[in-house]
N, CA, C and O atoms as a printed pandas DataFrame, in Angstrom:
     atom_number atom_name residue_name chain_id  residue_number  x_coord  y_coord  z_coord
0              1         N          UNK        A               1   -0.040    5.705  -12.948
1              2        CA          UNK        A               1   -1.227    4.686  -13.056
2              3         C          UNK        A               1   -1.793    4.426  -12.041
3              4         O          UNK        A               1   -1.484    3.342  -11.545
4              5         N          UNK        A               2   -2.671    5.137  -11.423
5              6        CA          UNK        A               2   -3.603    4.964  -10.271
6              7         C          UNK        A               2   -4.516    3.643  -10.418
7              8         O          UNK        A               2   -5.007    3.262  -11.481
8              9         N          UNK        A               3   -4.648    3.050   -9.241
9             10        CA          UNK        A               3   -5.277    2.033   -8.900
10            11         C          UNK        A               3   -6.843    2.063   -8.896
11            12         O          UNK        A               3   -7.299    2.811   -8.032
12            13         N          UNK        A               4   -7.610    1.524   -9.540
13            14        CA          UNK        A               4   -9.176    1.511   -9.572
14            15         C          UNK        A               4   -9.659    0.665   -8.548
15            16         O          UNK        A               4  -10.794    0.971   -8.182
16            17         N          UNK        A               5   -9.122   -0.363   -7.934
17            18        CA          UNK        A               5   -9.482   -1.317   -7.166
18            19         C          UNK        A               5   -8.289   -1.921   -6.407
19            20         O          UNK        A               5   -7.145   -1.833   -6.853
20            21         N          UNK        A               6   -8.534   -2.432   -5.446
21            22        CA          UNK        A               6   -7.230   -3.197   -4.718
22            23         C          UNK        A               6   -7.001   -4.323   -5.479
23            24         O          UNK        A               6   -5.818   -4.661   -5.508
24            25         N          UNK        A               7   -7.873   -5.096   -6.188
25            26        CA          UNK        A               7   -7.579   -6.247   -7.193
26            27         C          UNK        A               7   -6.760   -5.785   -8.540
27            28         O          UNK        A               7   -6.511   -6.568   -9.457
28            29         N          UNK        A               8   -6.402   -4.495   -8.529
29            30        CA          UNK        A               8   -5.502   -3.855   -9.647
30            31         C          UNK        A               8   -4.161   -3.934   -8.870
31            32         O          UNK        A               8   -3.194   -4.308   -9.534
32            33         N          UNK        A               9   -3.957   -3.630   -7.536
33            34        CA          UNK        A               9   -2.689   -3.447   -7.006
34            35         C          UNK        A               9   -1.485   -4.701   -7.505
35            36         O          UNK        A               9   -1.781   -5.724   -8.123
36            37         N          UNK        A              10   -0.199   -4.340   -7.092
37            38        CA          UNK        A              10    0.887   -5.192   -7.571
38            39         C          UNK        A              10    0.623   -6.649   -6.674
39            40         O          UNK        A              10    0.156   -6.692   -5.536
40            41         N          UNK        A              11    0.993   -7.657   -7.391
41            42        CA          UNK        A              11    0.555   -8.945   -6.664
42            43         C          UNK        A              11    1.468   -9.208   -5.464
43            44         O          UNK        A              11    1.108  -10.033   -4.623
44            45         N          UNK        A              12    2.647   -8.546   -5.332
45            46        CA          UNK        A              12    3.174   -8.297   -3.839
46            47         C          UNK        A              12    2.573   -7.677   -3.036
47            48         O          UNK        A              12    2.810   -8.107   -1.907
48            49         N          UNK        A              13    1.827   -6.775   -3.048
49            50        CA          UNK        A              13    1.191   -6.007   -2.390
50            51         C          UNK        A              13   -0.262   -7.077   -1.755
51            52         O          UNK        A              13   -0.589   -7.263   -0.583
52            53         N          UNK        A              14   -0.861   -7.596   -2.952
53            54        CA          UNK        A              14   -1.885   -8.275   -2.605
54            55         C          UNK        A              14   -1.772   -9.607   -1.605
55            56         O          UNK        A              14   -2.507  -10.024   -0.709
56            57         N          UNK        A              15   -0.747   -9.993   -2.066
57            58        CA          UNK        A              15   -0.292  -11.458   -1.381
58            59         C          UNK        A              15    0.413  -11.359   -0.059
59            60         O          UNK        A              15    0.756  -12.364    0.564
60            61         N          UNK        A              16    0.649   -9.985    0.411
61            62        CA          UNK        A              16    1.153   -9.878    1.760
62            63         C          UNK        A              16    0.417   -8.976    2.851
63            64         O          UNK        A              16    0.356   -9.036    4.079
64            65         N          UNK        A              17   -0.102   -8.138    1.917
65            66        CA          UNK        A              17   -1.333   -7.183    3.149
66            67         C          UNK        A              17   -2.581   -7.904    3.249
67            68         O          UNK        A              17   -2.982   -8.724    2.423
68            69         N          UNK        A              18   -3.188   -7.542    4.336
69            70        CA          UNK        A              18   -4.780   -7.772    4.552
70            71         C          UNK        A              18   -5.487   -6.705    3.651
71            72         O          UNK        A              18   -5.004   -5.652    3.235
72            73         N          UNK        A              19   -6.529   -7.129    3.479
73            74        CA          UNK        A              19   -7.576   -6.216    2.652
74            75         C          UNK        A              19   -7.592   -4.907    3.030
75            76         O          UNK        A              19   -7.159   -4.076    2.232
76            77         N          UNK        A              20   -8.084   -4.499    4.285
77            78        CA          UNK        A              20   -7.945   -3.114    4.773
78            79         C          UNK        A              20   -6.631   -2.375    4.329
79            80         O          UNK        A              20   -6.644   -1.388    3.593
80            81         N          UNK        A              21   -5.474   -2.959    4.857
81            82        CA          UNK        A              21   -4.339   -2.583    4.358
82            83         C          UNK        A              21   -3.922   -2.191    2.948
83            84         O          UNK        A              21   -3.195   -1.233    2.684
84            85         N          UNK        A              22   -4.499   -3.095    2.007
85            86        CA          UNK        A              22   -4.610   -2.922    0.704
86            87         C          UNK        A              22   -5.472   -1.694    0.229
87            88         O          UNK        A              22   -5.179   -1.048   -0.777
88            89         N          UNK        A              23   -6.523   -1.429    1.005
89            90        CA          UNK        A              23   -7.174   -0.190    0.768
90            91         C          UNK        A              23   -6.562    0.960    1.022
91            92         O          UNK        A              23   -6.710    1.967    0.330
92            93         N          UNK        A              24   -5.753    0.872    2.145
93            94        CA          UNK        A              24   -5.044    2.048    2.368
94            95         C          UNK        A              24   -3.777    2.365    1.587
95            96         O          UNK        A              24   -3.411    3.534    1.470
96            97         N          UNK        A              25   -3.124    1.392    1.068
97            98        CA          UNK        A              25   -1.945    1.414    0.107
98            99         C          UNK        A              25   -2.870    2.110   -1.042
99           100         O          UNK        A              25   -2.626    3.243   -1.455
100          101         N          UNK        A              26   -3.933    1.337   -1.506
101          102        CA          UNK        A              26   -4.406    2.070   -2.737
102          103         C          UNK        A              26   -4.592    3.535   -2.827
103          104         O          UNK        A              26   -4.092    4.186   -3.744
104          105         N          UNK        A              27   -5.283    4.045   -1.915
105          106        CA          UNK        A              27   -5.631    5.299   -1.647
106          107         C          UNK        A              27   -4.364    6.332   -1.549
107          108         O          UNK        A              27   -4.205    7.365   -2.200
108          109         N          UNK        A              28   -3.461    5.731   -0.498
109          110        CA          UNK        A              28   -2.445    6.603   -0.608
110          111         C          UNK        A              28   -1.498    6.550   -1.922
111          112         O          UNK        A              28   -0.984    7.552   -2.418
112          113         N          UNK        A              29   -1.397    5.671   -2.248
113          114        CA          UNK        A              29   -0.642    5.600   -3.725
114          115         C          UNK        A              29   -1.387    6.675   -4.513
115          116         O          UNK        A              29   -0.816    7.743   -4.737
116          117         N          UNK        A              30   -2.602    6.458   -4.936
117          118        CA          UNK        A              30   -3.260    7.148   -5.851
118          119         C          UNK        A              30   -3.268    8.844   -5.346
119          120         O          UNK        A              30   -3.298    9.834   -6.077
120          121         N          UNK        A              31   -3.243    8.800   -4.325
121          122        CA          UNK        A              31   -3.167   10.416   -3.560
122          123         C          UNK        A              31   -1.624   11.162   -4.152
123          124         O          UNK        A              31   -1.391   12.171   -4.817
124          125         N          UNK        A              32   -0.873   10.236   -3.614
125          126        CA          UNK        A              32    0.322   10.819   -3.950
126          127         C          UNK        A              32    0.898   10.485   -5.555
127          128         O          UNK        A              32    1.903   11.035   -6.004
128          129         N          UNK        A              33    0.176    9.605   -6.233
129          130        CA          UNK        A              33    0.546    9.968   -7.828
130          131         C          UNK        A              33    0.057   11.017   -8.198
131          132         O          UNK        A              33    0.769   11.560   -9.043
132          133         N          UNK        A              34   -0.981   11.649   -7.916
133          134        CA          UNK        A              34   -1.561   12.764   -8.216
134          135         C          UNK        A              34   -0.769   14.181   -7.604
135          136         O          UNK        A              34   -0.671   15.182   -8.313
136          137         N          UNK        A              35   -0.296   14.140   -6.401
137          138        CA          UNK        A              35    0.348   15.037   -5.713
138          139         C          UNK        A              35    1.796   15.285   -6.343
139          140         O          UNK        A              35    2.188   16.437   -6.533
140          141         N          UNK        A              36    2.646   14.079   -6.689
141          142        CA          UNK        A              36    3.978   14.129   -7.119
142          143         C          UNK        A              36    4.100   14.058   -8.328
143          144         O          UNK        A              36    5.167   13.618   -8.755
144          145         N          UNK        A              37    3.213   14.405   -9.127
145          146        CA          UNK        A              37    3.267   14.416  -10.936
146          147         C          UNK        A              37    3.673   13.103  -11.243
147          148         O          UNK        A              37    4.782   12.931  -11.749
148          149         N          UNK        A              38    2.929   12.153  -11.006
149          150        CA          UNK        A              38    3.106   10.958  -11.436
150          151         C          UNK        A              38    4.227   10.088  -11.137
151          152         O          UNK        A              38    4.380    9.119  -11.881
152          153         N          UNK        A              39    5.086   10.273  -10.124
153          154        CA          UNK        A              39    6.102    9.676   -9.627
154          155         C          UNK        A              39    5.783    8.507   -9.280
155          156         O          UNK        A              39    5.052    8.440   -8.292
156          157         N          UNK        A              40    6.178    7.278   -9.908
157          158        CA          UNK        A              40    5.559    6.017   -9.577
158          159         C          UNK        A              40    6.157    5.538   -8.040
159          160         O          UNK        A              40    5.586    5.160   -7.018
160          161         N          UNK        A              41    7.703    5.762   -8.426
161          162        CA          UNK        A              41    8.536    5.301   -7.275
162          163         C          UNK        A              41    8.134    6.073   -5.832
163          164         O          UNK        A              41    7.939    5.535   -4.742
164          165         N          UNK        A              42    8.085    7.225   -6.106
165          166        CA          UNK        A              42    7.607    7.860   -4.830
166          167         C          UNK        A              42    6.201    7.694   -4.283
167          168         O          UNK        A              42    5.974    7.847   -3.083
168          169         N          UNK        A              43    5.144    7.343   -5.266
169          170        CA          UNK        A              43    3.891    6.991   -4.983
170          171         C          UNK        A              43    3.901    5.664   -4.073
171          172         O          UNK        A              43    3.130    5.562   -3.119
172          173         N          UNK        A              44    4.682    4.798   -4.368
173          174        CA          UNK        A              44    4.744    3.313   -3.757
174          175         C          UNK        A              44    5.336    3.641   -2.635
175          176         O          UNK        A              44    4.858    3.098   -1.638
176          177         N          UNK        A              45    6.540    4.609   -2.409
177          178        CA          UNK        A              45    7.058    4.607   -1.106
178          179         C          UNK        A              45    5.983    5.426    0.023
179          180         O          UNK        A              45    5.915    5.198    1.231
180          181         N          UNK        A              46    5.230    6.376   -0.715
181          182        CA          UNK        A              46    4.184    7.045    0.343
182          183         C          UNK        A              46    2.985    5.847    0.893
183          184         O          UNK        A              46    2.512    5.746    2.025
184          185         N          UNK        A              47    2.736    5.130   -0.152
185          186        CA          UNK        A              47    1.792    4.014    0.216
186          187         C          UNK        A              47    2.328    3.024    1.278
187          188         O          UNK        A              47    1.707    2.681    2.284
188          189         N          UNK        A              48    3.601    2.600    0.910
189          190        CA          UNK        A              48    4.041    1.873    2.018
190          191         C          UNK        A              48    4.058    2.599    3.395
191          192         O          UNK        A              48    3.670    1.922    4.348
192          193         N          UNK        A              49    4.444    3.850    3.632
193          194        CA          UNK        A              49    4.511    4.739    4.877
194          195         C          UNK        A              49    3.194    4.774    5.522
195          196         O          UNK        A              49    3.017    4.679    6.736
196          197         N          UNK        A              50    2.208    4.928    4.560
197          198        CA          UNK        A              50    0.784    4.943    5.123
198          199         C          UNK        A              50    0.316    3.576    5.791
199          200         O          UNK        A              50   -0.380    3.576    6.806
200          201         N          UNK        A              51    0.724    2.450    5.181
201          202        CA          UNK        A              51    0.449    1.262    5.551
202          203         C          UNK        A              51    1.197    1.056    6.955
203          204         O          UNK        A              51    0.620    0.550    7.918
204          205         N          UNK        A              52    2.394    1.448    6.987
205          206        CA          UNK        A              52    2.912    1.083    8.229
206          207         C          UNK        A              52    2.571    2.046    9.394
207          208         O          UNK        A              52    3.154    1.910   10.470
208          209         N          UNK        A              53    1.673    2.982    9.217
209          210        CA          UNK        A              53    1.313    4.081   10.285
210          211         C          UNK        A              53    0.242    3.076   10.983
211          212         O          UNK        A              53    0.123    3.288   12.190
212          213         N          UNK        A              54   -0.565    2.021   10.462
213          214        CA          UNK        A              54   -1.761    1.119   10.963
214          215         C          UNK        A              54   -1.178   -0.138   11.093
215          216         O          UNK        A              54   -1.735   -0.871   11.911
216          217         N          UNK        A              55   -0.083   -0.647   10.434
217          218        CA          UNK        A              55    0.112   -2.130   10.315
218          219         C          UNK        A              55    1.647   -2.274   10.676
219          220         O          UNK        A              55    2.485   -1.389   10.505
220          221         N          UNK        A              56    1.894   -3.613   11.236
221          222        CA          UNK        A              56    3.159   -4.108   11.474
222          223         C          UNK        A              56    3.559   -5.387   10.906
223          224         O          UNK        A              56    2.640   -6.201   11.004
224          225         N          UNK        A              57    4.570   -5.842   10.365
225          226        CA          UNK        A              57    4.982   -6.930   10.032
226          227         C          UNK        A              57    5.302   -7.813   11.278
227          228         O          UNK        A              57    6.201   -7.551   12.078
228          229         N          UNK        A              58    4.488   -8.860   11.351
229          230        CA          UNK        A              58    5.016   -9.810   12.283
230          231         C          UNK        A              58    6.430  -10.705   11.880
231          232         O          UNK        A              58    6.379  -11.379   10.851
232          233         N          UNK        A              59    7.494  -10.704   12.568
233          234        CA          UNK        A              59    8.709  -11.155   12.114
234          235         C          UNK        A              59    8.703  -12.743   12.099
235          236         O          UNK        A              59    9.291  -13.480   11.308
236          237         N          UNK        A              60    8.001  -13.037   13.026
237          238        CA          UNK        A              60    8.100  -14.686   12.939
238          239         C          UNK        A              60    7.208  -15.160   12.053
239          240         O          UNK        A              60    7.586  -16.111   11.369
240          241         N          UNK        A              61    5.821  -14.629   11.842
241          242        CA          UNK        A              61    5.054  -15.374   10.365
242          243         C          UNK        A              61    5.322  -14.542    9.263
243          244         O          UNK        A              61    4.983  -15.008    8.175
244          245         N          UNK        A              62    5.861  -13.391    9.267
245          246        CA          UNK        A              62    5.865  -12.598    7.977
246          247         C          UNK        A              62    4.470  -11.976    7.582
247          248         O          UNK        A              62    4.456  -11.315    6.544
248          249         N          UNK        A              63    3.369  -12.102    8.247
249          250        CA          UNK        A              63    2.236  -11.334    8.135
250          251         C          UNK        A              63    2.233  -10.197    8.829
251          252         O          UNK        A              63    2.781   -9.952    9.904
252          253         N          UNK        A              64    1.333   -9.266    7.888
253          254        CA          UNK        A              64    1.144   -7.936    8.473
254          255         C          UNK        A              64   -0.114   -7.886    9.396
255          256         O          UNK        A              64   -1.146   -8.464    9.055
256          257         N          UNK        A              65   -0.035   -7.297   10.389
257          258        CA          UNK        A              65   -0.994   -7.127   11.392
258          259         C          UNK        A              65   -1.372   -5.828   11.784
259          260         O          UNK        A              65   -0.483   -4.980   11.719
260          261         N          UNK        A              66   -2.467   -5.480   12.170
261          262        CA          UNK        A              66   -2.910   -4.183   12.733
262          263         C          UNK        A              66   -2.321   -3.913   13.923
263          264         O          UNK        A              66   -2.348   -4.765   14.811
264          265         N          UNK        A              67   -1.729   -2.739   14.105
265          266        CA          UNK        A              67   -0.922   -2.340   15.432
266          267         C          UNK        A              67   -1.877   -2.504   16.646
267          268         O          UNK        A              67   -1.479   -2.254   17.783
């Protein structure tokens, strides 16, 4: 189930990531969805890994911020 827009992403992703990180997540998920034969679990892992390349979670506030 690829995502057409960031508004289609799971609520947990929308509520925790800034907009640009959501776009990264969506693109990475959609690419992994196709690459790994619609393995949703794997696509989510790939998407989070892509986000973590450019963003990190602030332990004090819990917010994700650009590295």
